C-alpha positions in Angstrom: 58.0 25.4 60.6 56.9 29.0 61.6 53.1 29.7 61.3 53.5 32.2 58.5 55.7 29.8 56.5 53.2 27.0 57.1 50.4 29.3 55.8 52.5 30.1 52.7 52.8 26.4 52.0 49.2 25.5 52.8 47.7 28.3 50.7 48.9 27.0 47.3 47.8 23.5 48.3 44.3 24.8 49.2 44.1 26.7 45.9 45.3 23.6 44.0 42.6 21.5 45.7 39.9 24.0 44.8 41.2 24.1 41.2 41.3 20.3 41.0 37.8 20.2 42.4 36.6 22.6 39.7 38.3 20.6 37.0 36.7 17.3 38.2 33.3 19.0 38.4 33.7 20.4 34.9 34.7 17.0 33.6 31.8 15.3 35.3 29.3 17.9 33.9 30.8 17.5 30.4 30.4 13.7 30.7 26.8 14.1 31.9 26.0 16.4 29.0 27.7 14.0 26.6 25.6 11.1 27.9 22.4 13.2 27.7 23.3 14.3 24.2 23.9 10.7 23.2 20.6 9.7 24.8 18.8 12.5 22.9 20.5 11.4 19.7 19.3 7.8 20.2 15.8 8.9 21.0 15.8 11.0 17.8 17.1 8.1 15.8 14.4 5.8 17.2 11.8 8.4 16.4 13.1 8.7 12.9 13.2 4.9 12.5 9.5 4.8 13.5 8.4 7.0 10.6 6.1 4.8 8.4 7.3 3.6 5.1 3.8 2.6 4.0 0.3 2.4 5.5 -2.1 -0.3 4.3 -5.8 0.0 5.0 -8.6 -2.5 4.9 -12.4 -2.1 4.8 -13.9 0.0 7.6 -14.5 -2.0 10.8 -12.7 -5.0 9.5 -10.6 -5.2 12.6 -7.3 -6.5 11.2 -6.1 -8.9 13.9 -3.1 -10.6 12.4 -0.6 -10.1 9.5 1.7 -12.3 7.6 4.0 -11.5 4.6 3.9 -13.9 1.7 7.0 -14.8 -0.3 6.0 -12.4 -3.1 6.0 -9.5 -0.6 2.3 -9.1 -0.3 0.7 -8.6 3.1 -2.1 -11.0 4.2 -4.5 -9.8 6.8 -7.1 -11.6 8.9 -10.3 -9.9 9.9 -11.6 -10.3 13.4 -15.1 -9.0 12.4 -15.7 -10.4 8.9 -15.5 -13.9 7.2 -12.7 -12.5 5.1 -8.9 -12.6 4.7 -7.4 -9.6 2.8 -4.3 -9.4 0.7 -2.4 -6.2 -0.3 0.1 -6.5 -3.2 3.6 -5.4 -2.4 3.7 -1.6 -2.2 -0.1 -1.2 -2.4 -1.8 0.9 0.2 -5.2 -0.9 0.1 -5.9 -4.5 0.8 -8.4 -6.5 -1.3 -10.4 -9.5 -0.4 -8.3 -12.7 -0.9 -10.5 -15.3 0.8 -14.2 -15.0 1.6 -15.8 -18.0 3.3 -19.2 -16.4 4.0 -21.0 -18.6 1.5 -19.8 -21.9 3.0 -19.2 -20.9 6.7 -21.6 -18.0 7.4 -20.8 -15.2 9.9 -17.3 -16.3 11.1 -14.1 -14.3 11.5 -10.4 -14.9 11.5 -7.7 -14.3 14.1 -4.1 -15.6 13.3 -2.9 -15.9 9.8 0.5 -17.3 8.8 2.1 -17.8 5.4 4.3 -20.9 5.0 6.2 -20.3 1.8 8.0 -23.7 1.5 4.6 -25.6 1.5 2.7 -22.8 -0.3 0.2 -22.8 2.5 -1.7 -20.0 4.3 -2.7 -21.1 7.9 -5.7 -19.3 9.5 -7.7 -19.5 12.7 -11.4 -19.4 11.9 -13.6 -18.3 14.7 -17.3 -19.2 15.3 -19.4 -17.5 18.0 -19.0 -14.4 20.1 -17.9 -13.6 23.6 -16.5 -16.6 25.5 -18.8 -18.9 23.6 -16.2 -19.5 20.9 -15.4 -22.5 18.8 -12.6 -22.4 16.3 -11.2 -24.3 13.4 -7.6 -24.6 12.2 -7.8 -23.9 8.5 -5.3 -23.8 5.6 -5.5 -22.5 2.1 -3.4 -22.6 -1.0 -1.2 -19.5 -0.7 -1.5 -18.8 -4.5 -5.1 -19.8 -5.4 -6.8 -19.5 -2.0 -8.2 -23.0 -2.5 -9.1 -24.8 0.9 -6.5 -27.4 2.0 -7.0 -28.4 5.6 -9.7 -28.1 8.2 -9.6 -29.3 11.9 -12.0 -28.1 14.6 -10.2 -27.7 17.9 -11.5 -30.1 20.6 -13.6 -29.1 23.6 -16.8 -27.1 24.1 -15.0 -23.8 24.2 -11.7 -23.0 22.5 -10.0 -20.2 20.6 -7.4 -20.9 17.9 -5.4 -17.7 18.1 -2.0 -17.8 16.5 0.7 -20.2 15.3 4.3 -20.6 14.3 6.2 -23.1 12.1 9.0 -24.6 14.2 12.5 -25.7 13.4 11.1 -29.2 13.1 8.7 -27.9 10.3 5.7 -28.7 12.6 2.9 -26.1 13.2 2.5 -25.0 16.8 -1.0 -23.6 17.5 -2.1 -21.5 20.6 -5.6 -22.1 22.1 -6.4 -19.1 24.3 -9.5 -20.4 26.1 -8.2 -24.0 26.3 -4.8 -23.1 27.9 -3.2 -25.3 25.3 -0.7 -25.6 22.6 -1.3 -28.1 19.7 1.4 -29.4 17.3 0.7 -30.5 13.8 3.7 -32.5 12.6 4.6 -32.7 8.9 2.5 -35.4 7.1 0.3 -35.9 10.2 -3.5 -36.0 9.6 -4.3 -33.9 12.7 -2.6 -32.0 15.5 -1.5 -33.5 18.8 -1.7 -31.9 22.3 1.7 -30.5 23.2 0.9 -29.0 26.5 -2.1 -27.9 28.7 -1.2 -25.7 31.6 -3.0 -23.2 33.9 -0.2 -20.7 33.1 -1.4 -20.7 29.5 -5.0 -19.6 30.4 -4.9 -16.6 28.0 -2.1 -17.8 25.7 -1.9 -15.6 22.6 1.3 -15.0 20.7 3.6 -17.9 20.0 7.0 -18.0 18.2 10.3 -19.7 18.1 13.5 -17.8 19.0 16.1 -20.1 17.6 15.2 -23.5 18.9 13.3 -22.2 21.9 9.5 -21.9 22.0 8.1 -18.6 23.5 4.5 -17.7 24.2 2.8 -14.7 25.9 -0.4 -14.5 27.9 -2.8 -11.7 27.0 -4.7 -12.0 30.3 -1.9 -12.3 32.8 0.5 -10.0 30.8 3.2 -12.6 31.2 5.9 -14.0 28.9 7.0 -17.7 29.0 9.5 -20.1 27.5 8.2 -23.6 26.9 11.1 -26.1 27.3 11.2 -28.9 24.8 13.4 -32.0 25.2 15.1 -34.0 22.5 12.0 -35.9 21.8 9.9 -32.7 21.5 8.1 -33.3 24.9 7.1 -30.0 26.6 8.1 -29.1 30.2 6.4 -26.6 32.5 6.3 -23.0 31.3 9.2 -20.9 32.5 8.3 -17.3 33.2 10.4 -14.5 31.6 10.7 -11.3 33.6 10.8 -8.1 31.5 12.5 -4.9 32.8 9.2 -3.0 32.4 5.6 -4.2 32.5 4.0 -5.4 29.2 0.3 -5.0 28.9 -2.0 -7.0 26.7 0.8 -8.9 24.9 -0.8 -10.1 21.6 0.8 -10.9 18.3 4.5 -11.9 18.7 7.1 -12.8 16.1 10.9 -13.5 16.3 13.5 -12.1 14.0 17.3 -11.8 14.1 17.6 -12.9 17.8 14.8 -10.6 19.1 11.1 -11.0 20.0 8.7 -8.4 18.5 5.5 -7.8 20.4 2.2 -6.0 19.9 0.9 -4.7 23.3 -2.8 -4.1 22.8 -3.4 -2.4 26.2 -0.2 -0.3 26.1 -0.7 1.0 22.6 2.8 -0.1 21.7 4.9 -2.2 19.5 8.0 -3.4 21.3 11.3 -5.3 20.7 12.4 -7.7 23.4 15.9 -9.1 24.1 15.8 -12.2 26.2 18.8 -13.1 28.4 18.1 -16.3 30.4 14.9 -15.6 32.4 15.3 -11.8 32.1 14.2 -9.6 29.2 14.9 -6.0 28.1 12.0 -4.2 26.4 12.4 -1.4 24.0 9.4 0.6 22.6 9.5 0.8 18.8 6.2 2.6 18.2 3.8 4.2 20.7 0.5 6.0 20.6 -1.4 3.2 18.9 -5.1 2.5 19.6 -5.3 -1.3 19.7 -2.1 -3.0 18.3 -2.7 -6.7 17.9 -0.4 -7.7 15.0 3.3 -7.5 14.3 5.3 -9.0 11.5 9.1 -8.5 10.9 9.9 -9.1 7.2 13.4 -8.3 6.0 14.0 -4.6 6.3 10.4 -3.9 7.2 8.4 -4.3 10.5 4.7 -4.4 10.0 2.6 -3.2 13.0 -1.2 -3.4 13.0 -3.7 -1.1 14.7 -6.9 -3.2 14.8 -9.1 -0.3 15.9 -7.9 1.9 13.0 -8.2 -0.8 10.3 -4.6 -0.4 9.2 -1.2 -1.9 8.9 1.9 0.3 9.3 5.2 -0.5 7.7 8.3 0.7 9.6 12.0 0.5 8.8 13.4 -2.4 10.8 15.7 -1.3 13.6 19.3 -2.6 13.4 
């Protein structure tokens, strides 16, 4: 083919290539913009979902450490600085004293609280002492009248009853932060039994069941673990779960609708965690908190506590 004829043929091809390149670049740019728009929409939706429905306050410097919602929709709050457990009626913005043990117990405080509707029981971790010189008592009260029901001092010179969960077997599982232990109180048993003691649990805090699997966190090491349980209920060694971003100061933890909900007291966040095997994806639900230690999913509401601000924040539950 003559040179000029070849040039005539090559020129349209070159122009076509340039045009195609521009089209591809335009499509790629449009896709990027669409992805960014979608991301912005999701961020905006999350921000809107984080708008409080209600804020419940307690007495100044009461340091609300843990929350639980009762069957009647009231919010029960343990005080980490006073011998008091508060209760706010459904829809109320101020919590009132529900249990005051100062006359019988003196200057104690409370960490975990948990309402067990089927047994009409309120479980509570009563704390004696300050610093690391802590002793603690597993207590229970009538959920309606507040009358005392159960009392069991944790064994050992130093211990810290911190939180608990009622398992699928209807037993109560109790975390002991300073004792690196989990206790289990079976239905109708007179006292708890030791389920597991492990160095990985030195700092255990939040505890919950996700389906039939037991999960705990460690507020000192910032780790998340699954505790294997065999058919007989015997515990195996803790299995570490690896989140896709660091969690800091994992504290109160609850499970709901296949997800873990976590208060991160050194990140100032409330987070939602999706576990897949030994991996986990963490999504921030609420940021900018001062000292979040409590979290409680309840139907269409997620309660998040800011201990340093003496308040509980009700958020719409994310779908």
